[in-house]
C-alpha positions as CSV (number, residue, x, y, z in Angstrom):
1,M,4.1,24.7,-19.5
2,L,4.6,24.0,-15.8
3,G,5.0,27.7,-15.0
4,C,8.0,29.3,-13.2
5,W,10.4,27.1,-11.4
6,L,11.3,29.2,-8.4
7,Y,12.4,28.1,-5.0
8,L,10.7,30.2,-2.3
9,A,13.3,30.5,0.5
10,V,11.4,32.4,3.2
11,V,8.5,30.2,4.1
12,P,7.8,28.4,7.5
13,S,10.2,25.5,7.5
14,A,7.8,22.9,8.9
15,M,5.9,23.1,5.6
16,H,9.0,22.2,3.6
17,H,9.8,19.0,5.5
18,I,9.9,15.5,4.0
19,P,7.5,13.5,6.2
20,K,8.7,10.1,7.5
21,L,7.6,7.1,9.5
22,Y,10.5,6.6,11.9
23,A,9.7,3.1,12.9
24,A,7.9,0.1,11.2
25,G,5.2,0.2,13.9
26,D,4.4,3.9,13.5
27,P,0.8,4.7,12.7
28,I,-0.4,6.2,9.4
29,Q,0.6,9.8,9.0
30,T,-1.2,12.5,6.9
31,G,-0.6,16.2,6.3
32,E,0.7,18.7,3.8
33,S,4.1,19.7,2.6
34,T,5.9,21.5,-0.2
35,L,8.6,18.8,-0.2
36,A,11.1,21.6,-0.8
37,D,13.7,20.1,1.6
38,G,13.9,17.1,-0.6
39,Q,14.4,18.8,-3.9
40,G,17.3,17.4,-6.0
41,A,17.7,14.1,-4.1
42,P,15.9,10.8,-3.9
43,L,12.9,11.1,-1.6
44,S,12.8,8.9,1.5
45,F,9.7,8.5,3.6
46,G,11.3,6.4,6.3
47,H,9.4,3.2,7.1
48,A,6.4,4.1,5.0
49,Y,5.5,0.9,3.0
50,L,3.3,3.0,0.7
51,T,3.1,6.7,0.2
52,L,0.3,8.7,-1.5
53,L,1.0,12.2,-2.7
54,V,-1.8,14.4,-4.0
55,C,-0.8,17.7,-5.7
56,L,-2.9,20.4,-4.0
57,S,-1.4,23.4,-5.9
58,G,1.4,24.4,-8.2
59,A,3.3,21.9,-10.3
60,A,6.5,19.9,-10.1
61,R,8.7,17.6,-12.2
62,F,9.4,14.2,-10.7
63,T,11.5,11.2,-11.8
64,L,9.9,8.0,-10.8
65,N,12.0,4.9,-11.4
66,F,14.0,6.9,-13.9
67,K,11.0,8.0,-15.9
68,E,10.1,11.7,-15.9
69,H,6.6,12.9,-14.9
70,A,5.1,16.4,-14.9
71,V,2.8,16.6,-11.8
72,R,0.0,19.1,-11.7
73,R,-2.9,19.9,-9.4
74,A,-5.1,16.9,-8.5
75,D,-2.5,14.4,-9.8
76,V,-1.9,11.4,-7.5
77,L,1.4,9.6,-7.0
78,V,1.4,6.1,-5.5
79,L,4.9,5.4,-4.3
80,A,5.8,1.9,-3.2
81,E,8.6,1.4,-0.6
82,D,11.1,0.6,-3.4
83,T,10.0,3.4,-5.8
84,I,12.9,5.6,-6.7
85,A,11.4,9.1,-6.5
86,L,13.3,12.3,-7.3
87,L,11.8,15.7,-7.0
88,K,13.7,17.6,-9.8
89,C,12.1,21.0,-9.6
90,R,8.9,22.6,-8.3
91,S,6.9,25.8,-8.7
92,R,6.9,28.2,-5.8
93,C,3.3,27.3,-4.9
94,F,3.7,23.5,-5.2
95,K,2.2,21.7,-2.2
96,V,1.0,18.1,-1.7
97,F,-1.3,16.2,0.6
98,F,0.6,13.2,1.9
99,C,-0.4,9.9,3.4
100,L,2.3,7.6,4.7
101,I,1.0,4.1,5.2
102,P,2.8,1.5,7.3
103,Q,3.2,-2.1,6.1
104,A,0.6,-3.7,8.4
105,L,-2.1,-1.3,7.3
106,A,-1.0,-1.5,3.6
107,A,-1.5,-5.3,3.8
108,E,-5.0,-4.9,5.2
109,V,-5.9,-2.4,2.5
110,A,-4.5,-4.6,-0.3
111,Y,-6.2,-7.7,0.8
112,P,-9.4,-7.4,-1.3
113,L,-7.8,-5.4,-4.2
114,P,-7.5,-6.9,-7.7
115,N,-4.0,-8.0,-8.8
116,S,-4.5,-6.1,-12.0
117,L,-4.4,-2.9,-9.9
118,F,-1.0,-3.7,-8.5
119,V,0.4,-4.5,-11.9
120,F,-1.0,-1.2,-13.2
121,L,0.4,0.9,-10.3
122,H,3.8,-0.8,-10.5
123,D,4.2,0.6,-14.0
124,H,2.0,3.8,-13.7
125,P,2.6,5.3,-10.2
126,H,1.5,8.7,-11.6
127,C,-2.3,8.9,-11.9
128,V,-3.9,11.8,-13.7
129,L,-7.6,12.3,-12.9
130,A,-10.3,13.5,-15.3
131,E,-11.6,17.0,-14.5
132,S,-14.9,15.5,-13.4
133,E,-13.2,13.3,-10.8
134,R,-11.4,16.1,-9.0
135,P,-14.4,17.0,-6.7
136,L,-14.5,13.4,-5.6
137,L,-10.8,13.5,-4.7
138,E,-11.3,16.7,-2.8
139,G,-14.0,15.0,-0.8
140,W,-11.9,12.0,-0.2
141,M,-9.0,14.1,1.3
142,G,-11.5,16.0,3.4
143,Q,-12.8,12.7,4.8
144,M,-9.3,11.5,5.5
145,R,-8.5,14.7,7.4
146,D,-11.7,14.4,9.4
147,I,-11.0,10.7,10.3
148,V,-7.5,11.4,11.5
149,R,-8.6,14.5,13.5
150,C,-11.9,13.5,14.9
151,C,-12.5,9.7,14.8
152,A,-10.4,8.0,17.4
153,T,-12.7,5.0,18.2
154,Y,-13.1,3.6,14.7
155,Q,-10.1,5.3,13.1
156,H,-8.3,2.2,12.0
157,I,-11.3,0.6,10.2
158,M,-12.4,3.9,8.7
159,L,-8.9,4.7,7.3
160,R,-8.6,1.2,5.9
161,N,-12.0,1.5,4.2
162,Q,-11.2,5.0,2.9
163,L,-8.0,3.9,1.4
164,Q,-9.6,0.8,-0.2
165,N,-12.3,3.1,-1.7
166,L,-9.6,5.2,-3.4
167,F,-7.8,2.2,-4.8
168,L,-11.0,0.5,-5.9
169,K,-12.0,3.7,-7.7
170,I,-8.7,3.6,-9.6
171,A,-9.3,-0.1,-10.3
172,E,-12.7,0.8,-11.8
173,Q,-11.0,3.0,-14.3
174,L,-8.4,0.4,-15.5
175,P,-10.4,-0.7,-18.6
176,V,-10.4,2.9,-19.9
177,L,-7.0,4.0,-18.7
178,P,-4.0,3.6,-21.0
179,T,-2.2,0.5,-20.1
180,A,0.5,0.4,-22.8
181,G,4.0,0.5,-21.3
182,R,7.2,-1.3,-21.3
183,A,7.0,-5.1,-21.3
184,F,7.8,-6.9,-18.0
185,S,11.1,-8.5,-17.8
186,R,11.2,-12.2,-17.1
187,K,12.1,-11.4,-13.5
188,E,9.2,-9.0,-13.1
189,A,6.8,-11.5,-14.7
190,L,7.9,-14.2,-12.4
191,S,7.5,-12.0,-9.4
192,W,3.9,-11.0,-10.3
193,R,3.0,-14.6,-11.2
194,F,4.3,-15.6,-7.8
195,W,2.0,-13.1,-6.1
196,E,-1.0,-14.2,-8.2
197,L,-0.3,-17.8,-7.1
198,V,-0.1,-16.8,-3.5
199,G,-3.5,-15.1,-3.8
200,K,-4.9,-18.3,-5.3
201,H,-3.3,-21.0,-3.2
202,S,-2.2,-19.6,0.1
203,T,-5.2,-21.0,1.9
204,R,-4.0,-24.5,1.1
205,Q,-0.3,-24.2,0.4
206,R,2.2,-22.4,2.7
207,E,5.5,-23.9,1.6
208,V,7.8,-21.9,-0.7
209,K,8.7,-25.0,-2.6
210,F,5.2,-25.3,-4.0
211,Y,5.3,-21.9,-5.6
212,A,8.9,-22.3,-6.8
213,D,7.9,-25.6,-8.5
214,A,4.9,-23.9,-10.1
215,L,7.2,-21.3,-11.6
216,N,9.9,-23.8,-12.6
217,I,12.5,-22.0,-10.5
218,T,14.4,-22.8,-7.3
219,P,13.3,-21.5,-3.9
220,F,16.6,-19.6,-3.7
221,Y,16.0,-17.8,-6.9
222,L,12.4,-17.0,-5.9
223,S,13.8,-15.5,-2.6
224,Q,16.1,-13.3,-4.7
225,L,13.2,-12.1,-6.8
226,T,10.9,-11.3,-3.9
227,K,13.7,-9.4,-2.1
228,V,14.2,-7.2,-5.1
229,Y,10.5,-6.6,-6.1
230,F,8.6,-6.9,-2.8
231,N,11.4,-6.4,-0.2
232,A,10.3,-9.5,1.6
233,S,11.0,-13.2,1.6
234,P,8.6,-15.6,-0.2
235,K,7.7,-17.2,3.2
236,G,7.0,-13.8,4.7
237,L,4.7,-12.9,1.8
238,I,2.8,-16.2,2.1
239,D,2.5,-15.9,5.8
240,R,1.2,-12.4,5.5
241,Q,-1.6,-13.5,3.2
242,V,-2.5,-16.5,5.3
243,T,-2.6,-14.2,8.4
244,L,-5.0,-11.9,6.6
245,E,-7.2,-14.8,5.8
246,I,-7.3,-15.9,9.4
247,K,-8.1,-12.4,10.6
248,A,-11.0,-12.1,8.1
249,L,-12.5,-15.4,9.3
250,L,-12.1,-14.5,12.9
251,S,-13.7,-11.0,12.3
252,Y,-16.5,-11.8,9.9
253,S,-17.5,-15.4,10.5
254,N,-18.8,-17.5,13.3
255,H,-16.6,-20.4,12.4
256,A,-15.1,-22.3,15.3
257,V,-11.3,-22.4,15.5
258,G,-11.3,-26.1,14.3
259,Q,-13.3,-25.1,11.2
260,I,-10.9,-22.3,10.4
261,A,-8.0,-24.7,10.8
262,D,-9.7,-27.1,8.4
263,A,-10.5,-24.3,5.9
264,L,-6.9,-23.1,5.8
265,N,-5.3,-26.6,5.8
266,F,-3.8,-26.5,9.3
267,A,-3.2,-29.9,10.9
268,D,-5.3,-29.0,14.0
269,A,-6.6,-26.0,16.0
270,S,-3.5,-26.1,18.3
271,Y,-1.2,-25.6,15.3
272,L,-3.3,-22.8,14.0
273,C,-3.2,-21.1,17.4
274,R,0.6,-21.2,17.6
275,Y,0.9,-20.0,14.0
276,F,-1.3,-17.0,14.6
277,K,0.3,-16.1,17.9
278,R,3.8,-16.2,16.2
279,Q,2.6,-14.0,13.3
280,T,0.6,-11.4,15.3
281,G,1.4,-11.6,19.0
282,F,-2.3,-12.2,19.6
283,S,-4.1,-15.4,20.6
284,L,-7.1,-16.3,18.3
285,S,-9.6,-15.7,21.1
286,S,-8.2,-12.3,22.0
287,Y,-8.1,-11.1,18.4
288,R,-11.7,-12.3,17.7
289,R,-12.9,-10.7,20.9
290,Q,-11.3,-7.3,20.0
291,A,-12.6,-7.5,16.4
292,Q,-16.1,-8.4,17.6
293,N,-16.1,-5.6,20.2
294,V,-15.2,-3.0,17.6
295,Q,-18.0,-4.3,15.3
296,G,-20.5,-4.4,18.1
297,Q,-19.8,-0.8,18.9
298,G,-20.4,0.2,15.3
């Protein structure tokens, strides 16, 4: 039983709000909410690309992509931008810790994560922890609060690492977690196969046609699929992955620009420079300098 389903009317209104990122460039946002203002309607978190909800107290009943879920204390919801989430009812003491993650940070967090994790979370956005794991989750939330409140200098790196730790911990559990669920449709299977191919080949292949040919579909049909399942164009997804590769090489290697251009199949260093500036707004040298300055201060 989820207990009594009562709506508590007289509570400070700020705690009831539905948190949002109001622009794509907004920073990560964390806090606590009862979500009461959103009960009975699809939840919208604005421009958040990924939303984490951790139940702190009470219980609630959600519908996630038309499947019903009973959410209790210490349960974790991982909601993608296109997840259809409906809060159907909640107990009077229901409250969540929320973390709204913008797209740029979500891409950095996702870079080293295994594809099997994305597949799992796509079909299982509601994660139920074992009792023994709950103290670890409490510690993780405490660290997140401390990083946001007290760690201005290295906050971005610390938040990225902290989020990666959470997702990698989930990934570690995948072999023992139940994975049975509905079979992927052909469209879903093609979409996930495309993303696997991007992870494998984007350092050498940046043209959409290469991936469409590998999937035996047209570039136009591939663009329709990625719009539905990733809310982005195929070229945008490829470029995002290539940009992350460039950033990693600039940050964690001593390779000259020409060597990076060769490694990532750019015609020359000049083309690589123009490509990176177009994708990020930074020159290669300024990005490397900033990255190395941050690491040097660590």
